[in-house]
C-alpha positions in Angstrom: -22.8 -7.1 -0.7 -23.5 -3.5 0.2 -20.8 -1.0 0.8 -19.3 -0.3 4.1 -21.2 2.2 6.3 -19.5 5.1 8.1 -18.6 3.0 11.2 -17.1 0.3 9.1 -15.2 2.7 6.9 -13.7 4.2 10.0 -12.5 0.7 11.1 -10.9 0.0 7.7 -9.3 3.4 7.5 -8.0 3.2 11.1 -6.4 -0.3 10.5 -4.6 1.0 7.4 -3.4 4.1 9.3 -2.0 1.9 12.0 -0.2 -0.2 9.4 1.2 2.8 7.6 2.4 4.3 10.8 4.3 1.2 11.6 5.6 1.2 8.0 7.0 4.7 8.7 8.9 3.4 11.7 10.4 0.6 9.7 11.3 2.9 6.8 13.0 5.2 9.3 15.3 2.3 10.3 15.8 1.2 6.7 16.6 4.6 5.4 18.6 5.7 8.5 16.5 8.9 9.1 13.2 9.6 10.8 10.2 9.2 8.4 6.8 10.6 9.2 3.5 9.4 7.7 0.6 11.7 6.7 -2.7 10.6 5.2 -3.7 12.6 2.1 -6.9 10.9 1.0 -9.0 7.8 1.5 -11.8 6.2 -0.6 -13.4 2.9 -1.0 -15.5 1.8 -4.0 -16.7 -1.2 -6.0 -14.5 -1.8 -9.0 -16.0 -0.9 -12.3 -14.7 -0.7 -15.8 -14.3 3.0 -15.8 -12.2 3.4 -12.6 -8.7 4.7 -12.7 -6.2 3.2 -10.2 -3.7 6.0 -10.2 -3.5 9.7 -10.6 0.2 9.5 -11.5 1.4 10.2 -15.0 4.4 9.1 -17.0 5.7 6.1 -19.0 7.7 4.5 -16.2 5.3 4.3 -13.2 6.4 1.7 -10.7 3.6 -0.8 -9.8 4.5 -3.1 -6.9 2.1 -6.0 -6.4 1.8 -8.2 -3.3 -0.8 -10.9 -3.1 -2.5 -11.5 0.3 -2.4 -15.2 1.1 -4.3 -17.0 3.8 -7.8 -16.8 5.3 -8.6 -13.5 3.5 -7.8 -12.9 -0.1 -6.7 -9.6 -1.6 -4.0 -7.7 -3.5 -1.9 -4.8 -2.3 -0.6 -2.4 -4.9 1.9 0.4 -4.2 2.3 2.9 -7.0 5.3 5.3 -7.3 6.2 7.8 -10.0 9.6 7.3 -11.6 10.8 10.5 -9.8 9.6 9.1 -6.4 11.4 5.8 -7.0 14.6 7.6 -7.9 14.4 9.6 -4.7 14.0 6.5 -2.7 17.0 4.8 -4.4 19.3 7.8 -3.9 18.3 8.1 -0.2 18.5 4.4 0.7 21.6 3.4 -1.3 25.2 4.3 -0.3 27.2 6.7 -2.4 29.5 3.9 -3.8 26.5 2.1 -5.3 24.9 5.3 -6.7 28.1 6.3 -8.4 28.6 2.8 -10.0 26.2 2.3 -12.9 26.4 -1.5 -12.9 25.7 -1.7 -9.1 23.0 0.8 -9.4 21.3 -1.1 -12.1 21.6 -4.3 -10.1 20.2 -2.8 -6.9 17.6 -0.3 -8.1 14.7 -2.8 -8.4 15.7 -4.6 -5.2 15.3 -1.4 -3.2 11.8 -0.8 -4.5 10.8 -4.4 -3.7 12.2 -4.0 -0.1 10.2 -0.8 0.3 7.1 -2.6 -0.8 7.9 -5.4 1.6 8.0 -2.9 4.5 4.9 -1.0 3.6 2.6 -3.7 2.4 3.7 -6.2 5.1 2.9 -3.6 7.8 -0.6 -3.1 6.6 -1.3 -6.8 6.0 0.0 -7.6 9.5 -2.4 -5.0 11.1 -5.3 -6.5 9.3 -4.2 -10.0 10.4 -3.8 -9.0 14.0 -6.8 -6.8 14.4 -9.3 -8.9 12.4 -7.8 -12.1 13.8 -7.2 -13.8 10.5 -4.1 -15.7 9.4 -2.9 -13.8 6.4 0.5 -12.8 5.0 2.0 -11.2 1.9 3.4 -13.2 -0.9 6.6 -12.3 -2.8 6.2 -8.8 -4.3 6.4 -8.2 -8.0 7.5 -5.0 -9.7 6.2 -3.7 -13.1 7.1 -0.5 -14.8 4.2 0.8 -16.9 2.6 3.9 -18.3 -0.5 5.3 -16.7 -2.7 3.6 -19.3 -0.9 0.3 -19.2 -1.1 0.3 -15.4 -4.9 0.8 -15.4 -5.3 -1.8 -18.1 -3.1 -4.3 -16.3 -5.1 -4.1 -13.0 -8.4 -4.3 -14.8 -7.2 -7.3 -16.8 -5.7 -9.2 -14.0 -7.8 -8.4 -11.0 -11.2 -7.4 -12.4 -13.5 -9.7 -10.4 -16.2 -8.9 -7.9 -13.8 -6.8 -5.9 -13.7 -3.7 -3.8 -11.0 -1.1 -3.9 -9.5 1.0 -1.1 -7.4 3.8 -2.6 -5.2 5.4 0.1 -3.0 8.3 -0.9 -0.3 9.0 1.7 2.9 10.9 2.2 6.1 9.7 3.8 8.4 12.5 4.7 11.6 13.4 6.5 13.9 16.3 6.6 15.6 15.0 3.4 13.0 13.4 1.4 9.2 13.1 0.8 7.3 10.7 -1.4 3.6 10.1 -2.0 2.9 6.6 -3.0 -0.7 5.5 -3.8 -1.7 2.5 -1.8 -4.4 0.4 -3.5 -6.0 -2.5 -1.7 -8.2 -4.8 -3.8 -10.3 -7.2 -1.8 -13.4 -9.4 -2.0 -16.4 -10.1 0.3 -14.3 -12.1 2.8 -12.5 -8.9 3.8 -15.7 -6.9 3.6 -17.5 -9.3 5.9 -14.6 -9.4 8.4 -14.5 -5.6 8.7 -18.3 -5.5 9.2 -18.1 -8.1 11.9 -15.3 -6.3 13.7 -17.2 -3.0 13.6 -20.3 -4.5 15.3 -18.3 -4.8 18.5 -18.1 -1.4 20.3 -15.1 -2.6 22.3 -13.3 -3.2 19.1 -14.1 0.3 17.8 -13.0 2.0 21.0 -9.5 0.6 20.5 -9.3 2.3 17.1 -10.5 5.8 18.0 -6.9 7.0 18.7 -6.1 6.5 15.0 -8.9 8.6 13.6 
């Protein structure tokens, strides 16, 4: 299968933008402050053995994995640095939990899984609604890995005939900003669906506002 052309790339990018914009709205409610979303970069490539899945460095990078279940198959990965994860925890959790080491240890991973639920589910829902396919996200999984371990893990577990969308974004408010990397791994079923969608000019006109 050939890569997406310019029109098809625009469609895929616009759908993700819509999903991440809705994620910002949900995060605003969850974190009790207004969160804005800004796109930083977007790319799509065929996976090969030399590709790196993250530009973040450290020994405790948070990799959140959500499998796409249903008529289209794929994997959503959210990648946070340890510093970004700590920012989220300290913003989302009340003071009495932050100051209690036992409660903090109990809740810290749960907060990250909930953030993944919000962001990944928003994007998956947009793909489902716009491409008219029944898909949903599975139960998310959190792994804490070094940069090298993260790249090795994704290559080892998801290295098939897949494509990768790498979407770097910023969520920001007056109190916090964090820049997760959103990695979407998908096969030809997704590729074909995006191509079919982009053939209809009426479909594309609905997306122009999200350019």
